[in-house]
C-alpha positions as CSV (number, residue, x, y, z in Angstrom):
1,M,160.6,138.0,89.5
2,K,158.6,141.2,88.3
3,I,160.2,144.5,88.3
4,V,157.4,148.0,89.3
5,A,157.6,151.2,90.1
6,M,158.1,151.5,93.4
7,E,154.3,152.8,95.0
8,P,153.4,154.4,98.4
9,R,151.5,150.6,98.9
10,H,155.4,149.3,98.6
11,V,156.9,151.4,101.6
12,L,156.0,149.5,104.4
13,A,156.9,146.4,103.3
14,A,160.6,148.5,101.9
15,A,161.2,149.3,105.6
16,R,160.0,145.6,106.9
17,L,163.5,144.4,104.2
18,A,166.0,147.3,105.7
19,Q,165.2,146.2,109.2
20,Q,166.1,142.8,108.4
21,G,169.1,143.9,106.8
22,Y,169.8,146.3,109.8
23,A,169.3,143.1,112.4
24,R,171.5,140.8,109.8
25,E,174.7,144.2,110.3
26,R,174.1,144.0,113.9
27,Q,175.3,140.6,113.7
28,A,178.4,141.5,111.8
29,V,178.8,144.6,114.4
30,P,176.9,143.9,117.5
31,C,177.6,147.9,119.6
32,L,175.3,148.8,116.9
33,P,171.6,149.5,119.1
34,E,169.5,146.8,119.1
35,T,166.4,148.8,118.3
36,D,163.9,148.6,115.8
37,Y,164.0,151.4,113.1
38,T,161.2,150.0,110.6
39,E,159.3,153.1,111.4
40,N,162.1,155.5,111.1
41,F,162.8,153.2,107.6
42,S,158.7,153.5,106.3
43,K,159.2,157.8,106.6
44,W,162.3,157.9,105.0
45,I,161.4,155.5,102.0
46,G,158.3,157.0,101.9
47,D,160.2,161.0,102.0
48,I,162.6,159.8,99.3
49,L,158.9,158.3,96.9
50,R,158.0,161.5,97.1
51,T,160.4,163.9,96.2
52,G,162.4,160.8,93.4
53,A,161.4,157.5,92.1
54,G,161.9,154.1,92.5
55,A,161.4,150.2,91.6
56,A,160.3,147.3,93.6
57,A,161.0,143.9,92.8
58,L,157.9,141.3,94.0
59,W,158.0,137.5,94.1
60,D,154.9,136.1,93.6
61,G,153.9,139.4,94.3
62,E,155.6,140.2,97.4
63,L,158.2,142.9,97.4
64,A,161.9,140.8,97.7
65,G,163.8,144.0,97.2
66,F,163.5,147.5,96.2
67,L,165.7,150.4,95.2
68,C,164.6,154.2,95.2
69,A,167.0,158.0,94.6
70,M,165.8,161.1,94.8
71,P,167.6,164.1,93.1
72,V,170.1,165.9,94.8
73,E,171.3,169.9,94.1
74,G,175.0,170.2,94.3
75,F,175.7,167.0,96.5
76,K,179.5,166.1,95.3
77,G,179.7,169.0,93.4
78,V,177.7,171.9,91.3
79,Q,176.1,169.5,89.0
80,R,172.9,167.8,90.1
81,G,173.3,164.3,90.6
82,V,170.9,161.3,92.0
83,Y,171.8,159.1,95.3
């Protein structure tokens, strides 16, 4: 496994991973809508990367996981934080 800085080229694969996670959550919580949110996840992850940073975990060149965060002013108090 290789950890690299997340780049825009990773966004679609990250959105697909997020959708897979949502599908697993739906199995536990069947009242969640049966919807493909891949486009939404792609937009949200892309937005976060434009204002924040991220890390991508690659396994044999394929995205296996990711983490991204962005700074938020005044969230949970007056100090700037990253969420």
